[in-house]
Residue frames as a rotation matrix with the C-alpha (Angstrom) as fourth column:
GLU 1
-0.524 0.322 0.789 -62.02
-0.778 -0.559 -0.288 -41.23
0.348 -0.764 0.543 -103.30
VAL 2
-0.908 0.200 -0.369 -63.42
0.311 0.911 -0.272 -43.78
0.281 -0.362 -0.889 -100.86
GLN 3
-0.439 0.834 0.335 -67.19
-0.822 -0.523 0.224 -43.69
0.362 -0.177 0.915 -100.45
LEU 4
-0.954 0.150 -0.259 -69.18
0.246 0.885 -0.395 -45.89
0.170 -0.440 -0.882 -98.10
VAL 5
-0.428 0.883 0.191 -72.97
-0.786 -0.468 0.405 -46.14
0.447 0.023 0.894 -98.03
GLU 6
-0.977 0.076 0.201 -74.74
-0.073 0.760 -0.646 -48.18
-0.202 -0.645 -0.737 -95.36
SER 7
-0.220 0.962 -0.163 -78.21
-0.806 -0.085 0.586 -49.72
0.549 0.260 0.794 -95.57
GLY 8
-0.271 0.217 -0.938 -80.28
0.124 0.974 0.189 -52.36
0.954 -0.065 -0.291 -93.83
GLY 9
-0.997 -0.071 0.024 -80.97
-0.011 -0.180 -0.984 -50.72
0.074 -0.981 0.179 -90.50
GLY 10
-0.212 0.976 0.041 -84.39
-0.207 -0.086 0.975 -50.71
0.955 0.198 0.220 -88.93
SER 11
-0.224 0.274 0.935 -86.46
-0.974 -0.107 -0.202 -51.64
0.045 -0.956 0.291 -85.91
VAL 12
-0.126 0.127 -0.984 -86.64
-0.190 0.970 0.149 -55.18
0.974 0.206 -0.098 -84.59
GLN 13
0.793 0.419 0.442 -87.71
-0.526 0.105 0.844 -56.95
0.308 -0.902 0.304 -81.43
ALA 14
-0.059 -0.823 0.564 -85.19
-0.956 0.210 0.205 -58.50
-0.287 -0.527 -0.800 -79.09
GLY 15
-0.019 -0.048 0.999 -84.07
-0.051 0.998 0.047 -61.88
-0.998 -0.050 -0.022 -80.37
GLY 16
0.888 0.437 0.143 -84.51
0.133 0.054 -0.990 -60.87
-0.440 0.898 -0.010 -83.98
SER 17
-0.081 -0.925 0.372 -82.00
0.747 0.190 0.636 -60.44
-0.659 0.330 0.676 -86.77
LEU 18
0.868 0.210 -0.450 -80.89
-0.145 -0.760 -0.634 -57.75
-0.475 0.615 -0.629 -89.21
ARG 19
0.178 -0.851 0.495 -78.28
0.916 0.327 0.232 -57.64
-0.359 0.412 0.837 -91.94
LEU 20
0.589 -0.124 -0.799 -76.46
-0.138 -0.989 0.051 -54.40
-0.796 0.081 -0.600 -92.58
SER 21
0.463 -0.456 0.760 -74.82
0.881 0.328 -0.340 -53.72
-0.094 0.827 0.554 -95.94
CYS 22
0.349 -0.443 -0.826 -72.16
-0.054 -0.889 0.454 -51.25
-0.935 -0.114 -0.335 -96.89
ALA 23
0.882 -0.050 0.468 -71.64
0.471 0.115 -0.875 -50.36
-0.010 0.992 0.125 -100.55
LEU 24
0.269 -0.902 -0.336 -67.94
0.381 -0.221 0.898 -49.79
-0.885 -0.370 0.284 -101.13
ASN 25
0.927 -0.092 0.364 -66.38
0.313 -0.346 -0.884 -47.44
0.208 0.934 -0.291 -103.65
GLY 26
0.288 -0.899 0.330 -62.60
-0.286 -0.410 -0.866 -47.22
0.914 0.155 -0.375 -103.63
TYR 27
0.937 0.190 0.294 -62.41
-0.328 0.188 0.926 -49.22
0.121 -0.964 0.238 -100.42
THR 28
-0.105 -0.967 -0.231 -59.25
-0.497 0.253 -0.830 -50.30
0.862 0.027 -0.507 -98.62
TYR 29
0.651 0.240 -0.720 -58.75
0.394 0.704 0.591 -52.96
0.649 -0.669 0.364 -95.99
PRO 30
-0.841 0.486 -0.237 -59.07
0.540 0.725 -0.428 -53.30
-0.036 -0.489 -0.872 -93.08
MET 31
-0.505 0.780 0.370 -62.79
-0.339 -0.573 0.746 -52.54
0.794 0.251 0.554 -92.97
GLY 32
-0.832 0.189 -0.522 -65.40
0.518 0.601 -0.609 -52.86
0.199 -0.777 -0.598 -90.32
TRP 33
0.142 0.942 0.303 -68.47
0.349 -0.334 0.875 -51.82
0.926 -0.018 -0.377 -88.44
PHE 34
-0.935 -0.320 -0.151 -68.73
0.275 -0.388 -0.880 -49.42
0.223 -0.864 0.451 -85.53
ARG 35
0.085 0.995 0.059 -71.70
0.697 -0.102 0.709 -48.18
0.712 -0.019 -0.702 -83.56
GLN 36
-0.934 -0.306 0.183 -72.63
0.109 -0.735 -0.669 -45.22
0.339 -0.605 0.721 -81.45
ALA 37
-0.038 0.919 -0.392 -75.48
0.933 0.173 0.316 -45.08
0.359 -0.354 -0.864 -78.99
PRO 38
0.501 0.281 0.818 -76.86
0.107 -0.959 0.264 -41.75
0.859 -0.045 -0.511 -77.73
GLY 39
0.818 -0.177 0.548 -74.54
-0.557 -0.485 0.674 -40.26
0.146 -0.856 -0.496 -75.14
LYS 40
0.646 -0.604 0.466 -71.85
0.150 0.700 0.698 -42.83
-0.748 -0.381 0.543 -75.74
GLU 41
-0.121 -0.784 -0.609 -68.63
-0.714 -0.358 0.602 -42.93
-0.690 0.508 -0.516 -77.72
ARG 42
0.601 0.242 -0.762 -68.35
-0.765 0.452 -0.460 -44.73
0.233 0.859 0.456 -81.04
GLU 43
0.050 -0.542 0.839 -67.19
-0.644 0.625 0.442 -48.29
-0.764 -0.562 -0.318 -80.44
GLY 44
-0.582 -0.356 -0.731 -65.86
-0.794 0.442 0.417 -51.03
0.174 0.823 -0.540 -82.65
VAL 45
0.458 0.792 0.403 -68.21
-0.792 0.570 -0.219 -53.93
-0.403 -0.218 0.889 -83.35
ALA 46
0.538 -0.298 0.789 -66.42
0.385 0.919 0.085 -56.10
-0.750 0.258 0.609 -85.93
THR 47
0.378 -0.495 -0.783 -63.56
-0.796 -0.605 -0.002 -55.62
-0.472 0.624 -0.622 -88.38
ILE 48
0.764 -0.103 0.636 -62.06
0.333 0.908 -0.254 -57.68
-0.552 0.406 0.728 -91.18
ASP 49
-0.026 -0.856 -0.516 -58.74
-0.493 -0.438 0.751 -57.67
-0.869 0.274 -0.411 -93.00
SER 50
0.164 0.079 -0.983 -57.89
-0.986 -0.005 -0.165 -58.63
-0.018 0.997 0.078 -96.56
ASP 51
-0.741 -0.486 -0.464 -56.74
-0.498 0.861 -0.106 -62.13
0.450 0.152 -0.880 -95.52
GLY 52
0.023 0.874 -0.486 -60.07
0.003 0.486 0.874 -62.81
1.000 -0.022 0.008 -93.85
THR 53
-0.691 -0.310 -0.653 -58.88
0.635 0.172 -0.753 -62.27
0.346 -0.935 0.078 -90.31
LYS 54
0.148 0.852 0.502 -61.69
0.184 -0.523 0.832 -60.88
0.972 -0.031 -0.234 -88.16
MET 55
-0.919 -0.332 -0.210 -62.02
0.283 -0.188 -0.940 -59.15
0.273 -0.924 0.267 -84.84
PHE 56
0.052 0.995 0.083 -65.17
0.377 -0.097 0.921 -58.82
0.925 -0.016 -0.380 -82.75
ALA 57
-0.372 -0.005 0.928 -66.17
-0.751 -0.586 -0.304 -56.89
0.546 -0.810 0.214 -79.69
ASP 58
-0.998 -0.058 -0.023 -66.81
-0.032 0.789 -0.613 -59.20
0.053 -0.611 -0.790 -76.75
SER 59
-0.513 0.858 -0.002 -70.40
-0.405 -0.245 -0.881 -57.97
-0.757 -0.451 0.473 -76.58
VAL 60
0.341 0.681 -0.648 -71.24
-0.890 0.013 -0.456 -59.35
-0.302 0.732 0.611 -80.03
LYS 61
-0.697 -0.667 -0.262 -69.13
-0.715 0.675 0.184 -62.50
0.054 0.315 -0.948 -80.25
GLY 62
-0.898 0.338 0.282 -71.22
0.283 0.934 -0.220 -65.47
-0.337 -0.118 -0.934 -81.26
ARG 63
0.075 0.984 -0.164 -74.07
0.464 -0.180 -0.867 -63.23
-0.883 -0.011 -0.470 -82.40
PHE 64
0.670 0.109 -0.734 -72.68
-0.441 -0.737 -0.512 -61.03
-0.596 0.667 -0.446 -85.18
ILE 65
0.227 -0.592 0.773 -70.94
0.724 0.634 0.273 -62.10
-0.652 0.497 0.573 -88.38
ILE 66
0.340 -0.205 -0.918 -68.87
-0.485 -0.874 0.016 -59.82
-0.806 0.440 -0.397 -90.60
SER 67
0.086 -0.318 0.944 -68.21
0.704 0.690 0.168 -60.64
-0.705 0.650 0.283 -94.24
ALA 68
-0.070 -0.184 -0.980 -67.08
-0.480 -0.855 0.195 -58.96
-0.874 0.484 -0.028 -97.42
ASP 69
0.528 0.215 0.822 -67.88
0.624 0.558 -0.547 -59.57
-0.576 0.802 0.160 -101.06
ASN 70
-0.304 -0.780 -0.547 -64.96
0.140 -0.604 0.785 -58.09
-0.942 0.162 0.293 -102.95
ALA 71
-0.763 0.025 0.645 -66.45
0.640 0.167 0.750 -58.80
-0.089 0.986 -0.143 -106.36
LYS 72
0.159 0.927 0.340 -69.70
0.857 -0.301 0.418 -57.02
0.490 0.225 -0.842 -105.57
LYS 73
-0.661 -0.545 0.517 -67.95
0.222 -0.799 -0.558 -54.47
0.717 -0.254 0.649 -103.41
PHE 74
0.435 0.790 0.433 -70.07
-0.371 -0.281 0.885 -54.89
0.820 -0.546 0.170 -100.30
LEU 75
-0.858 -0.514 -0.015 -69.34
-0.162 0.298 -0.941 -55.27
0.488 -0.805 -0.339 -96.63
TYR 76
0.142 0.972 -0.188 -71.96
-0.131 0.207 0.970 -56.98
0.981 -0.113 0.157 -94.49
LEU 77
-0.868 -0.257 0.425 -72.83
-0.464 0.114 -0.879 -57.35
0.177 -0.960 -0.218 -90.82
GLN 78
-0.081 0.822 -0.563 -75.25
0.021 0.567 0.824 -60.13
0.996 0.056 -0.063 -89.97
MET 79
-0.746 -0.109 0.657 -76.69
-0.601 -0.316 -0.734 -59.43
0.288 -0.942 0.170 -86.54
ASN 80
-0.125 0.672 -0.730 -78.48
0.100 0.741 0.664 -62.24
0.987 0.010 -0.160 -84.75
SER 81
0.113 0.249 -0.962 -80.04
0.930 0.314 0.190 -62.58
0.349 -0.916 -0.196 -81.30
LEU 82
-0.375 -0.277 0.884 -80.29
0.202 -0.956 -0.214 -58.81
0.905 0.098 0.415 -81.09
LYS 83
-0.184 0.213 -0.960 -80.59
0.983 0.031 -0.182 -57.17
-0.009 -0.977 -0.215 -77.67
PRO 84
0.844 0.535 0.042 -81.91
0.533 -0.845 0.049 -53.73
0.062 -0.019 -0.998 -76.69
GLU 85
0.502 -0.726 -0.470 -78.33
0.052 -0.517 0.854 -52.73
-0.863 -0.453 -0.223 -75.84
ASP 86
-0.348 -0.582 0.735 -77.45
0.800 0.225 0.557 -53.20
-0.489 0.781 0.388 -79.51
THR 87
0.694 0.679 0.241 -79.54
0.714 -0.604 -0.355 -50.13
-0.095 0.418 -0.904 -80.31
ALA 88
-0.025 -0.748 -0.664 -77.27
0.242 -0.649 0.722 -47.56
-0.970 -0.142 0.197 -81.96
MET 89
0.798 0.025 -0.602 -76.28
-0.550 -0.376 -0.745 -45.86
-0.245 0.926 -0.287 -85.17
TYR 90
0.457 -0.628 0.630 -74.09
0.411 0.777 0.476 -48.30
-0.789 0.042 0.613 -87.07
TYR 91
0.616 -0.363 -0.699 -71.25
-0.668 -0.711 -0.220 -47.03
-0.417 0.603 -0.680 -89.25
CYS 92
0.846 -0.434 0.309 -69.21
0.531 0.728 -0.433 -48.70
-0.037 0.531 0.847 -91.94
ALA 93
0.646 -0.706 -0.288 -65.48
-0.509 -0.681 0.527 -47.88
-0.569 -0.194 -0.799 -91.90
ALA 94
0.863 -0.431 0.263 -62.54
0.497 0.630 -0.597 -48.56
0.092 0.646 0.758 -94.19
GLY 95
0.445 -0.774 0.450 -58.91
-0.022 -0.511 -0.859 -47.70
0.895 0.373 -0.244 -94.66
GLY 96
0.995 -0.062 0.079 -57.75
-0.076 0.046 0.996 -48.94
-0.066 -0.997 0.041 -91.29
LYS 97
0.255 -0.967 0.024 -54.11
-0.961 -0.256 -0.109 -48.68
0.111 0.005 -0.994 -90.32
TRP 98
-0.864 -0.397 -0.312 -54.34
-0.349 0.916 -0.199 -52.27
0.364 -0.063 -0.929 -89.09
LEU 99
-0.108 0.860 -0.499 -56.99
0.246 0.509 0.825 -54.67
0.963 -0.033 -0.267 -87.84
SER 100
-0.961 -0.167 -0.219 -58.43
0.251 -0.201 -0.947 -53.16
0.114 -0.965 0.235 -84.71
LEU 101
0.033 0.994 -0.104 -61.63
0.952 0.000 0.305 -52.00
0.303 -0.109 -0.947 -83.01
ASP 102
-0.261 -0.237 -0.936 -60.26
0.605 -0.795 0.033 -48.51
-0.752 -0.558 0.351 -82.39
ARG 103
0.703 0.655 0.277 -62.14
0.620 -0.374 -0.690 -45.90
-0.348 0.657 -0.669 -84.38
SER 104
0.609 -0.520 -0.598 -59.06
-0.412 -0.852 0.322 -43.68
-0.678 0.050 -0.734 -84.54
ASP 105
-0.393 -0.796 0.460 -57.37
-0.012 0.504 0.863 -46.30
-0.919 0.334 -0.208 -86.74
PHE 106
-0.129 0.466 0.875 -59.90
0.913 0.400 -0.078 -45.90
-0.387 0.789 -0.477 -89.55
GLY 107
-0.824 -0.400 -0.401 -59.88
0.239 -0.887 0.394 -43.09
-0.513 0.229 0.827 -92.08
TYR 108
-0.826 0.549 -0.125 -63.09
-0.348 -0.324 0.879 -43.45
0.443 0.770 0.459 -94.05
TRP 109
-0.801 0.596 0.055 -66.66
0.162 0.304 -0.939 -43.51
-0.576 -0.743 -0.340 -92.77
GLY 110
-0.540 0.752 0.377 -70.19
0.606 0.037 0.794 -43.86
0.584 0.658 -0.476 -94.02
GLN 111
-0.500 0.449 0.741 -73.12
-0.456 -0.864 0.216 -41.79
0.737 -0.229 0.636 -92.85
GLY 112
-0.925 0.075 0.372 -74.57
-0.310 0.416 -0.855 -44.52
-0.219 -0.906 -0.362 -90.68
THR 113
-0.309 0.878 -0.366 -77.76
-0.242 0.300 0.923 -46.57
0.920 0.374 0.120 -90.46
GLN 114
-0.358 0.235 0.903 -79.96
-0.923 -0.238 -0.304 -46.73
0.143 -0.942 0.302 -87.37
VAL 115
-0.431 0.242 -0.869 -80.67
0.126 0.970 0.207 -50.00
0.893 -0.020 -0.449 -85.58
THR 116
-0.381 0.399 0.834 -83.32
-0.890 -0.401 -0.214 -50.04
0.249 -0.824 0.508 -82.87
VAL 117
-0.583 0.146 -0.799 -84.02
0.157 0.985 0.065 -53.14
0.797 -0.088 -0.597 -80.80
SER 118
-0.094 0.656 0.749 -87.09
-0.846 -0.449 0.288 -53.16
0.525 -0.606 0.597 -78.57
SER 119
-0.927 -0.281 0.247 -87.61
-0.374 0.702 -0.606 -55.43
-0.003 -0.655 -0.756 -75.60
């Protein structure tokens, strides 16, 4: 059974940084991070495949970094230069059909961790 547990969310001022972590149990690639703001659909932020290939949403390119530590079984999202529009619940996902930013391609989800960016 695949289990994903996110941590690292919190409140930060615009321009600040946060690192999200996802503890992986029984994970499968591709994996990634998605987010959902109130009243909006869940959207892909960054995903990574087993060969290290990555995909980023245009809105976070150059600011967010996705990485995985297979030995420690963690997935990370380093978020820099945060903006108020980055405020959302962030979800870890695994078991993707292929590398994509489409939430329908991923079968396993964590419970989410809240990120709030104030101006």
